[in-house]
N, C-alpha and C positions, 0 to 999 in steps of 0.2 A: 317291346318298345323301350328306349334307353330314358332313363328317368330324369324327373327335372332336376334331380342333383347334377346329375352327370353333365346336362347342358350348360350349367353354372359353371363346373369346373372346368368344360371344352371353351367356354367363352373366354373365361379368365385367363387359360393357356393361351387360344389363340392371341388375345390383345396385349398379353405380356411379352409374346414372341416377335410381334410386332415391334413391340420398344426393344428388346434386345438385338433384332436385328439392324433397327436404326444405328442405336451406339454401338455396335459390331463395326460399322462403317464409319460412323462420325468420330468414335475414338482415336483409331488411328492418323485420321485427318486433322485431329486439334493438335495431339503430338506432332504431327509434321510441321503444323504451321509454327509451332514453337522452337522446334530444332530440326536439323537436316541428318543428325547422328542416325544411322539406320537401326544401331544395336539400342538406342533408346526406344526408337518406334515400334520394335519389336517387344520391348520390354512390358509396354503397356498391355500385349496379349498375355504375358508370360504371368504377371502377378494377378491376373482376373481366374489363370488357371490354376496357381499356385495352391489356393485352399483345398482343391480338389486332392491335395495328397492327405487332407486330414477327413475326408470323407466319412470314413467309419464312425470318426467321432461324433460329426453333425447326426449322421443316422442315429446313433444312440438317442439322443435328445429328440429327434422325431418320434421314437418310440417310446422316448418316457411320458410326452406332454402330448394334448389333445391336438390330433394333426391339424384340424380346421383350424385351432390358434395358431400353432406354428406358421402354416402358409400364411395365415393372414398378415400375422406379426412380419414376416420376412417380406411379403410384398411392401406394408408401410414403411418398413427400415429401408428398401432399396429406393422406394420413393423421396425419402428423405436424402438417400446419399446423392440421388440423380437431381433432384432441387438446388441443393447444396452446392454441386457441382456446376450447373447451369448458372447460379448466383455469382460464380467465382468467373467464369467465362465472360458472363455478360458484363462484370464489373470490372474486367480485363487485370484480374489478378490471380488467376489461375497459373500453376507452377508444374513443373514436371511431376515432382514430389507429391503435390497436391492431385495430381489425375492420377497417380499410381495408386495413391490410398483411398481415393473413389472406386478405383477398377478392383482393387484388393477385397474391399467391402462388399463390391456388387458379386465378386465370385465367390465370398461367404454368403451370402445370401442365397444363391444359386444351390450350393452345396445342403442347404435346409430344405429350400422350396420344392427341388427336382425331386428328391428321394419322397417327400411329403405327399405331392402329386400322385407319385406312382403307387402309392401306400394306401392312398385314399379309394384308388379307382374301384377296387377288390370289393370294398365295402359298398359301393353305391351301385355296382353294374351287375346284373347276374353274372354266374359262371360263364353261361352259354354265349354271352355277348362279349365277353372280353376282348376278341380279336376286332370286332366291329368297333368297340370303344376306343381301342388301340389306334386302330388305322385312322379314325377320323382326328384322333390328336397327332399323331404324324400328318395327315395330310393340311390340317393347318398352319401346323409347324413349317411343313414345305412353303406352302403359299404365302404364308404372312413373314416367317424370319428368311426363307431362301430366295423368293422371287419379290414380292412388293415392299419390303424394307430396305433392301440395298439401293436401288435407286432413288427412294424416298429420303433415305437417312442423307445422302450425299446430297440432295435438293436441298433439304431441310437446313443441312450443314452450311450451303451456299445462301441462303436467305438470311442466315444470320445464324454465328458459331455455337451460341448457346441454346438456340431452337431446339436441337434434336435430343438435347438430354433434359429441358424442360419436358418435351412429348415422351420421352421415355419414362419420367417420371410419372406423368400423368396416367401412363399404361399400368403401371405398378398401383397406383390409387386405385381406379377403375375396376382391375383385378383383385385386390384386397376386398373390395367392396361386395363382386360377385361372390367369392369366396366364403365371404360371412353369413351369406343366404344358404349356406349348405345346411341340414339338418344334422344334428348331432348323432353319431353313430354309436349305436350299442359295442360295448366291450373294446378292444384295444387298449391304446396305451391312457384315456381317460379311465381306466378302473382303476380300483384299488391295486396293488402288488408289491411283493415284499421290495423292501429298500435295498438296492445294490449299490455298487461301486461302478464310476464311470466305465472303468477297467474291465470291469464283470462284462459290463453291456457290450464292448466292443467285440470282447475275446466272443460272449456267445452270438454275435451277430455271425463273425467269421466262421464260426463250428456250423451254426444253420446252414450255410454257404457249403463249407468242405465235407460234411458229412452227408449231403447228400449228391449221388453220383451224376444224376443228370443237370443239376446246377453247376458242380464244378465242373462238367466236362463243358457246358456252355459260357463259363466263366473263364477257361483256357482259352476256348476258341476264341473268345472274344478279343482276348488280349493279344493273341497271335496275331489273328486276323488285322486288327488295328495296325499293332506293329508294322507288319508287312504291305497294308496300305497306305500308310503315312512314308514309309521309305520309299516306296514306288513314286508316290505323288510329290514330296518334298519339293520338287523343281518343276513343277508341272508347268508352271507360268515360263520358265524358259523351254521347256519341252515343246509346247504351243507354240512359242515365236521362231524357235530355232528348226524346228525337225516337220510341224505342220505349217509351218509358214502365214501363223495368224498374226492381223494386226490387235492391238488391245482390245476393239470393239469387238472384233470377231471371237476372241478369249471369252470375252463377257456372254456372248450369244451361245459357247460352247458350254460355259458353267449353266446356263440358265435353261440349255436342253437337259443337260444332266439333272438338274433338279426337277422337270417336267416328269423324266424316268422315275424319280422318287413320288412326286405326285401319282402318276399312274400304278403306282406298286402299294401306294394307299389305298386307291381304287379298288384292287383286285386281291389287295391280301386276304382279307376275310374268307372271299369265294373262294380261293386257292387254298386256304387252310381247309375248308371243310371239304372240297373233292379230292386232294393229293393226301391229306395230312400232313403232320408237321414233318418226319424223319424224311420223307421223300423231298418237300419244299428244303429243307437244309442242307441235304445231300445236293441236290442241283444247285446250291447257292455256291458250293466249294466250287463245283465246275466252273459256274461262271466267272468265278474270281478270277482261276487260273487261266480261261479263255480271254479274260478283260486285259491282263498283265501280258501275255502271247501277244495279243492283236496289237495294242497300244508299243510293244517293242519292235514291232514288226512294219507296222504301217507308215507311212506317208502322207495318207490322203486324210484331211479332215473331215471328208463324210464318214469315214470308215470308225473315225476315232469317235465322232458325235454317235454313231450307231451304237457303237457298243458301249458308251456311257448312258446312254437312254436305258439299255438291259442291265448295264449296272446298277442304275440308280433305283431300277424296278426291284433288283434282287436285295439290294441292301435295305430298303424299306421293308419288304416281306421278311426278311431274315429278321429285323428288328422286332417287328409286330408278333411274330410268331416265337421268338424266344421271349420277349415279353410276358407275352400272356403265358407262358411256361411256365416261368419265373413267379408271376402271381398268383397261379394255381396251387404249386408245391410251398411256397413260402407261407409259412404259419404268420396269422396278423400282427403278432407280438414283435416277430422282428422284420417286417416288410422295411422298414425304413432303413435298419442297420444292412441287409443284405443290397437294397438297390444303391445304397451310398457304395458298399464296395465292389459291384458292379461298374459304376459311374467310374471310381478309381483305377480299378483296371483299363477302362475304357481310355482315359487319357493317360494314364500311365505308358501305355502302350504306343501311344499316339505320339507322344513327346519323344520317347525312346526312337522310334522309328523315324521319325523328322531328321533327328540329328544322324542317325546312321545313314538313312537316303541322302541327304545333303551332301554328307562326307563321300558318298560312294560317287553320286553324279559328281562330284569335284575332282575325283582322282580318276575315273573310269571314263563314261560318257552319258547322257541323260537317259538311255535306254536300259542301261546297267540294272539300275534299281528295278527294271519292271522284271527283267530275267531272274532277278533275285528273288522277287515277290513271286513269281510264278513257280521257281523252284520251292521256294518255301511253303507256300498254299499245297503243290503236290505231295509234299512230305507230311504237312498238317491232315489233308484228305485221306493221305492212305493211312493215317494213326487211328484217326477217328470215326471212320465211315462206319464199318460193323457196329458203332455203337449210336448212329444216329438212326436210331427206328421209332415208331411210335409207342414199341413197348417199352423202349428205356425209357424215352422223354415222356410221354404222356401218361402210362399206367403207373410211374414212379409216385 
């Protein structure tokens, strides 16, 4: 049975994910209400992602300080930032630079809080329950952030432009209060350690990842898969409109169906892992990625696209749960924050590069060309890593 500490962590994650989703929708709406420049609207998302380039530094602090205090402080700081933004919007004093500054600080908080969540989990959950715990966290993320929060964020913005940001601030306050209830965990960064420099700490985290073949393999796969995925889906809204013939409402339904696939994956991930093992599931995931890109490159039928995206949603969640659990088992407690931060940097770094490549490729060729390119890239990746994705390589390590 999962502990009360996990229930506090789980509840805090679920509540803050709803707030994140609300701001994800309300933020662009706020910027768009102040400017019609697409570059400025896109810039709001960029400044929030920018701190992830320095994620290993944040991870070093996560491994230096009591993680419970770190994650509580990060949530309280994000609450203060969102309350400040809500006040500026309410008083009609919000400007583009002010919004950018708020979103940048929100991103800084994420680079601290997210690795801390991942580093705390193995200390409060039994090894055999990691898949089940990670699956629950992913399920609540999908329900809260991907399904419920998006329409809620748009509705709250219509009620009042300041309301969604005030609501987000409240979710961070509640999450911080729940995390403060966690019991101190023996060992970890709270114990005495030999003083080191920040640079040495970051280097130690990078070595902890790179010198473990299983972790290095998964990190490379993650970066390449995200690059190819974001390249393929960079112009997905135009693909849905022009190739599938979807209206904006139907496009929203398609995204919701995709998210439901992710929710289904969270439900079955632990059982699939127990029955088939990690290696087989990860190999199957590579084949599903290739098939998804090929089907989307060839079909014009919305129902076919919806069906393959449900399967893709299941795969991405199962892949995430399995690989995160492997990482949590293999990484020593002292460097978990730094390794999690490095993975996040590779994740968003690959995504950003892929988006730029995919957008440019679709612009000079066709909307299906990025899918064909992604299918080819995934085929090469599968051929290179296939024999290494075994339970012996990944779990016995």
